[in-house]
C-alpha positions, 0 to 999 in steps of 0.5 A: 499500499502507498502512503497518502498524505493530505495537506490542508493549506490556509490561503493568504487571502481567505479560504482552503486549499487541500492536497492528497500527495500519493507516494511516488506522485505529484500533488493534486487539488483534492478540495477548494473553498473560499469560506473562511475560517472554521467552516472552510476547513470543515469542508476540506476535512469532509473532502478528505473523509470522503477521498478515505472512504473511496480508498477503502473501498477500492482497496476493499473491492478490489478496484484498479480502473476508476475510483467511484466516490462513496455516496455517504456524506461525512458528518459534519459534527466529526469534521468539526471536531478534527477543526479544533483539535489539530487545524484551529492553531493554523495561520494564514499561509501555512498548511498541515499536513496528515498522513492516511494512517493518522486520519483512520487512527483518529476517526476510529478513537472518535467513533469508538464509543458510538460503534461499541454501542452499536455493536451491543445493540445489534448483538442484543438483538441477534441473540434474540433471535438465535434464541429457540425455545425448547419444547416440553 
């Protein structure tokens, strides 16, 4: 698997730009927004999270031809949380870079509680359906 790096740059004139770079390739633009401050950064994160999901699906399905995007929109509250933790200190003209592995770890850490609760609920339902009543 080639290493992927996402770079989010706060533009001098306002707005944000995100580039993605796969190991051995040139960086390519992923998203651009003229929205200021944290709203614009959250838009950039939504683009990154969507790209991560698309890459994961391509790896799972083994698709080497094309890369259709995933259709689900990322949770904007999750995007805002990432902005507050990692992008709030980025000044105009500066950039922050994140490896794909870091993004996955961050997402799994922030989705851990809801996922555990969802799995518990799913397992409870499953156990009800698997229970057989024995005749006396």
